[in-house]
MIMARDREN-49864 format. One record per residue: residue number from 1; residue in one letter; x, y, z of N, C-alpha, C, CB in turn. Coordinates in steps of 0.001 Angstrom, whole numbers. Atoms other than C-alpha are relative to their C-alpha. Glycine has a CB too. Layout:
% MIMARDREN-49864
<NUM, a, <X, Y, Z>, <X, Y, Z>, <X, Y, Z>, <X, Y, Z>> ...
This chain:
% MIMARDREN-49864
<1, e, <911, -840, -198>, <7, -228, 182>, <774, 1366, -249>, <-656, -219, 1352>> <2, a, <-673, -1361, -97>, <1216, 3423, -757>, <-509, 961, 933>, <-28, 648, -1229>> <3, i, <159, -811, -1154>, <1704, 6019, 1699>, <74, 1317, -401>, <946, -264, 1030>> <4, d, <-43, -1329, 593>, <911, 9570, 898>, <980, 475, 1092>, <-1516, 864, -180>> <5, s, <-646, -135, -1247>, <3733, 11017, 2881>, <-613, 1763, 289>, <1957, -322, -160>> <6, a, <763, -1479, -719>, <1813, 14718, 3153>, <-708, -304, 1124>, <-1147, 801, -946>> <7, s, <1199, 77, -958>, <-836, 13193, 5249>, <954, -1077, 1131>, <-1747, -783, -862>> <8, v, <-657, 1000, -934>, <1703, 11074, 7697>, <971, 1278, 722>, <965, -1512, -916>> <9, w, <-507, -346, -609>, <2624, 13050, 10594>, <385, -511, 1499>, <-402, 780, -236>> <10, h, <-95, 658, -1401>, <4593, 12037, 13955>, <547, 793, 1179>, <859, -1183, -95>> <11, d, <249, -452, -1894>, <4476, 12665, 17704>, <1447, 153, 47>, <-767, -1429, 1453>> <12, l, <-1087, -307, -615>, <7639, 14826, 18720>, <686, -448, 1202>, <-128, 933, 107>> <13, s, <-515, 77, -1412>, <7634, 14247, 21882>, <653, -1165, 275>, <-1007, 131, 974>> <14, i, <-749, 1102, -439>, <8966, 10396, 21774>, <1192, 344, -640>, <-543, -1396, -320>> <15, i, <-1250, -220, 96>, <12186, 12212, 20427>, <1136, 840, 726>, <-45, 264, -914>> <16, d, <-531, -664, -1037>, <14813, 13224, 22816>, <901, 870, -955>, <710, -933, 1183>> <17, s, <-972, -862, 863>, <17292, 14518, 20233>, <389, -214, -1358>, <1133, 30, 561>> <18, i, <-262, 268, 1358>, <18160, 14868, 16461>, <1766, 638, 228>, <-1275, 934, -1268>> <19, v, <-1583, -129, -55>, <22022, 14491, 15833>, <70, -540, -1205>, <933, -749, 1185>> <20, f, <-121, 52, 1425>, <23499, 14763, 12344>, <1838, 584, 143>, <-1406, 1191, -983>> <21, l, <-1283, -499, 434>, <27292, 15136, 10916>, <-690, 1229, -1112>, <1114, -1387, -766>> <22, a, <715, -814, 1280>, <27119, 18434, 8735>, <1539, 149, -141>, <-1282, 1589, 141>> <23, k, <-1496, -387, 576>, <30421, 20313, 6809>, <-785, 732, -1093>, <1276, -1394, -551>> <24, g, <863, -763, 1464>, <29872, 23136, 4364>, <854, 1373, 737>, <-2451, 49, -162>> <25, t, <284, -1580, -119>, <29544, 26920, 4292>, <-751, 747, 243>, <72, 506, -631>> <26, g, <1426, -683, 338>, <27178, 29294, 5429>, <-542, -96, 1317>, <-1022, -762, -1199>> <27, a, <1279, 360, -1077>, <24611, 29562, 8295>, <-1098, -426, -236>, <-448, 890, 653>> <28, l, <1689, 467, 219>, <21453, 27634, 8363>, <-974, 85, 1137>, <-133, -1556, -390>> <29, t, <1221, 285, -1365>, <18302, 27381, 10352>, <-521, -1918, -452>, <-2013, 1612, -259>> <30, f, <347, 1797, -118>, <17309, 23257, 10786>, <-2030, 407, 175>, <1111, -1137, 2181>> <31, q, <1547, -234, 23>, <13312, 23836, 10357>, <-381, -1554, -43>, <-646, 1009, -1442>> <32, i, <724, 788, -92>, <11053, 21421, 11115>, <-1743, -217, -39>, <501, -222, 783>> <33, k, <1384, -396, 685>, <7352, 21451, 9751>, <-1157, -605, 917>, <-130, -649, -1641>> <34, a, <683, 401, -1222>, <4833, 21369, 12960>, <-1451, 18, -152>, <374, 856, 1123>> <35, r, <1227, -635, -255>, <1434, 21491, 14033>, <-213, -540, 1597>, <-1252, -459, -1185>> <36, p, <320, 724, -1582>, <-108, 20927, 17458>, <-684, -1556, -445>, <-1434, 1144, 1138>> <37, r, <712, 1325, -233>, <-1209, 17259, 18460>, <-1189, -219, -445>, <-135, -289, 1199>> <38, g, <1162, -117, 74>, <-4418, 16655, 16963>, <-552, 1276, -1362>, <-322, 276, 1521>> <39, a, <646, -983, 731>, <-4721, 19566, 14853>, <-100, -722, -1722>, <982, 1556, 186>> <40, s, <338, 919, 1441>, <-6060, 19040, 11050>, <937, 532, -1471>, <-1933, 266, -420>> <41, a, <-604, -906, 1225>, <-3588, 21647, 9063>, <1330, 373, 1123>, <-1236, 1657, -732>> <42, s, <-1233, -460, -542>, <187, 22553, 9690>, <-288, 1822, 719>, <1238, -116, -1467>> <43, t, <266, -818, -457>, <363, 25497, 11456>, <1584, 768, -8>, <-798, -371, 1137>> <44, g, <-889, -1029, 313>, <4049, 26471, 11293>, <1676, -392, -81>, <-280, 1060, 1073>> <45, w, <-1623, 460, 175>, <7687, 25922, 11977>, <829, -143, 1350>, <850, 1178, -917>> <46, l, <-835, 68, -1429>, <10243, 24744, 15299>, <1124, 184, -949>, <-18, -1535, 1190>> <47, k, <-1469, 9, 217>, <13603, 26049, 14534>, <1323, -161, 577>, <143, 744, -304>> <48, a, <-932, 385, -399>, <16983, 25957, 15181>, <1113, 305, -908>, <-204, -1135, 302>> <49, a, <-1296, -775, -20>, <20357, 28167, 14351>, <1025, -607, -173>, <253, 625, 1026>> <50, f, <-1352, 445, -71>, <23487, 27008, 13669>, <698, 121, -1576>, <-14, -1586, 616>> <51, v, <-1012, -408, 986>, <26716, 27668, 11462>, <1072, -1263, -468>, <833, 1255, 693>> <52, l, <-731, 979, 330>, <28660, 25354, 9444>, <1441, 133, -240>, <-527, -452, -937>> <53, t, <-1457, -619, -57>, <32539, 25003, 9496>, <433, -909, -1428>, <1080, -383, 1732>> <54, p, <-703, 517, 877>, <34891, 23233, 6778>, <-231, -1414, 186>, <1304, 431, 49>> <55, n, <-301, 1396, -541>, <35366, 20241, 8887>, <-1471, -745, 430>, <1082, 148, 1402>> <56, w, <915, 423, -737>, <33132, 17563, 9949>, <-429, 456, 1247>, <216, -968, 93>> <57, s, <406, -146, -825>, <31144, 18657, 12882>, <-1406, -575, 438>, <217, 966, -24>> <58, r, <1159, 475, -253>, <28736, 16810, 15166>, <-1290, 1047, 608>, <361, -1057, 880>> <59, f, <1327, -1049, -605>, <25337, 18869, 15843>, <-791, -934, 428>, <-917, 1049, -1093>> <60, v, <1298, 531, -732>, <22948, 17880, 18422>, <-907, 1034, 373>, <310, -755, 1276>> <61, f, <1094, -722, -40>, <19617, 19255, 18551>, <-862, -479, 969>, <-574, 70, -1168>> <62, r, <982, 680, -859>, <17335, 18752, 21561>, <-1205, 858, -208>, <442, -128, 1569>> <63, p, <1252, -906, -246>, <13865, 20124, 22277>, <50, 1645, 393>, <-710, -669, 1154>> <64, s, <375, -1588, -760>, <14796, 23347, 24068>, <903, 595, -781>, <285, 350, 1819>> <65, d, <-449, -944, 994>, <17090, 24431, 21008>, <-896, 440, -1150>, <1117, -522, -552>> <66, f, <1295, -611, 867>, <13925, 24831, 18951>, <-801, 940, 585>, <-986, -1008, -384>> <67, s, <709, -974, 13>, <11946, 27995, 18696>, <-974, 237, -891>, <628, 786, 18>> <68, s, <958, -291, 1016>, <8900, 29113, 17070>, <-1082, 949, 149>, <-545, -1071, -313>> <69, a, <327, -1127, 246>, <7286, 32020, 15873>, <-1575, -206, 577>, <317, 416, -1525>> <70, e, <1450, 102, -427>, <3464, 30507, 16196>, <65, -885, 1185>, <-1009, -597, -1149>> <71, g, <318, 234, -1404>, <3872, 29453, 19732>, <-187, -1675, -185>, <-1476, 959, 613>> <72, l, <-29, 2283, 15>, <4295, 25532, 18767>, <650, -151, 1075>, <1099, -1191, -1453>> <73, s, <-768, 321, -1082>, <5759, 23555, 21666>, <546, -1503, -240>, <-853, 179, 1316>> <74, w, <-578, 1261, 107>, <8091, 20500, 21164>, <-361, -467, 552>, <958, -301, 64>> <75, s, <493, 903, -1014>, <6183, 18536, 23878>, <-1437, -199, -787>, <-35, 671, 1702>> <76, n, <1298, -154, 151>, <2809, 18951, 22111>, <-506, -157, -1328>, <-331, 1132, 469>> <77, a, <496, -505, 1310>, <3374, 19075, 18275>, <373, -1561, -798>, <942, 1647, -653>> <78, q, <-606, 853, 968>, <3830, 16709, 15391>, <496, 345, -967>, <-600, -734, -395>> <79, a, <-805, -614, 1171>, <6125, 16906, 12534>, <-292, -939, -1414>, <1763, -7, 436>> <80, r, <80, 654, 1330>, <6067, 16159, 8850>, <1423, 99, -341>, <-1020, 694, -1108>> <81, d, <-1395, -107, 782>, <9012, 17556, 6931>, <1133, 687, 863>, <-187, 907, -1399>> <82, i, <-1474, -583, -700>, <12667, 18516, 7835>, <774, 635, -873>, <975, -1078, 588>> <83, l, <-616, -964, 912>, <14538, 21550, 6271>, <1211, 198, 306>, <-582, 1194, -73>> <84, w, <-959, -1263, -512>, <17921, 23064, 6690>, <-83, 1058, -1196>, <1786, -499, 285>> <85, v, <619, -1505, 983>, <17159, 26539, 5005>, <1806, 631, 377>, <-2020, 1414, 1050>> <86, s, <-910, -1207, -62>, <20307, 28927, 4133>, <-448, 1560, 847>, <220, 309, -1566>> <87, r, <729, -1630, -440>, <20182, 32224, 6066>, <836, 1150, -819>, <207, 437, 1975>> <88, d, <-965, -761, 905>, <23139, 33379, 3515>, <-556, -230, -1363>, <1573, -503, 106>> <89, s, <348, 238, 909>, <22825, 33937, 77>, <810, -1170, -523>, <-89, 1032, -584>> <90, v, <-522, 1757, 791>, <24607, 30602, -959>, <607, -352, 1624>, <1794, -33, -1841>> <91, a, <-638, 866, -978>, <25516, 28060, 1468>, <366, -1128, -953>, <-959, -446, 1306>> <92, d, <-564, 1596, 673>, <27316, 24470, 816>, <-400, -587, 1175>, <1861, -361, -453>> <93, l, <245, 1122, -743>, <25850, 21562, 2820>, <332, -1199, 148>, <-741, -155, -48>> <94, w, <36, 1344, 295>, <26851, 18033, 3186>, <-380, -726, 1125>, <1192, -459, -493>> <95, l, <635, 575, -1272>, <24858, 15917, 5764>, <650, -1553, 127>, <-1822, -16, -138>> <96, d, <-240, 1254, -327>, <25999, 12500, 7249>, <-533, -488, 973>, <1042, -211, 118>> <97, d, <515, 720, -1473>, <24688, 10063, 9946>, <-1043, 818, 555>, <1206, -122, 1219>> <98, i, <901, -629, -974>, <21856, 11769, 10913>, <-1023, -741, 755>, <-655, 942, -619>> <99, r, <263, 721, -987>, <19760, 10239, 13881>, <-1278, 832, 726>, <1324, -237, 833>> <100, l, <828, -348, -549>, <16914, 10480, 15520>, <-164, -894, 1666>, <-1004, -69, -1054>> <101, h, <-111, 536, -1391>, <17028, 9505, 19688>, <-804, 36, 392>, <649, 353, 826>> <102, g, <1401, 18, -846>, <14426, 8335, 21756>, <-894, -939, -661>, <-782, 1479, 82>> <103, p, <1115, 964, 870>, <11989, 6397, 18946>, <974, -1108, -220>, <-722, 690, -1641>> <104, r, <-570, 1038, 473>, <12282, 3092, 18213>, <-320, -1, -1671>, <-513, -1233, 827>> <105, l, <-84, -113, 1525>, <12133, 2302, 14304>, <-1750, -397, -96>, <1353, -1282, -910>> <106, t, <1167, -435, 195>, <8470, 1240, 14748>, <-967, 1032, 347>, <-346, -658, 158>> <107, d, <758, -1540, 111>, <7142, 4176, 16170>, <-20, 886, -1142>, <547, 899, 929>> <108, l, <447, -1379, 1226>, <7910, 6426, 13234>, <-425, -874, -1046>, <1440, 1225, -700>> <109, l, <295, 850, 1244>, <6725, 3799, 10738>, <-1698, -699, 576>, <1544, -1435, -298>> <110, r, <1476, 432, 165>, <3100, 3437, 12205>, <-601, 1578, -708>, <-843, -548, 1796>> <111, r, <858, -757, 533>, <379, 5366, 10444>, <-891, 994, 1115>, <-807, -943, -801>> 
């Protein structure tokens, strides 16, 4: 059965942290499209800023690292999309070893 990814939302409260390796140039914002748990439409973004270096660096983002102009909270939000958005006119981004700490794989595969 095909799953429409636009309709699949995941509970963020089960995630303790998001960790990845990155290198490149530029200032970026790590954004997660979110909505309050149980809402029918997306209402905003959870965001965390960081700056890349030319060498591989480990980045760890915990719930307290994210903010939301729309008043969303990590503990009661559902997420769908993850984006890395440049705050500079040009950025070079390399990503590796992206991990979500906290959930089991079956938690993420539930519809």
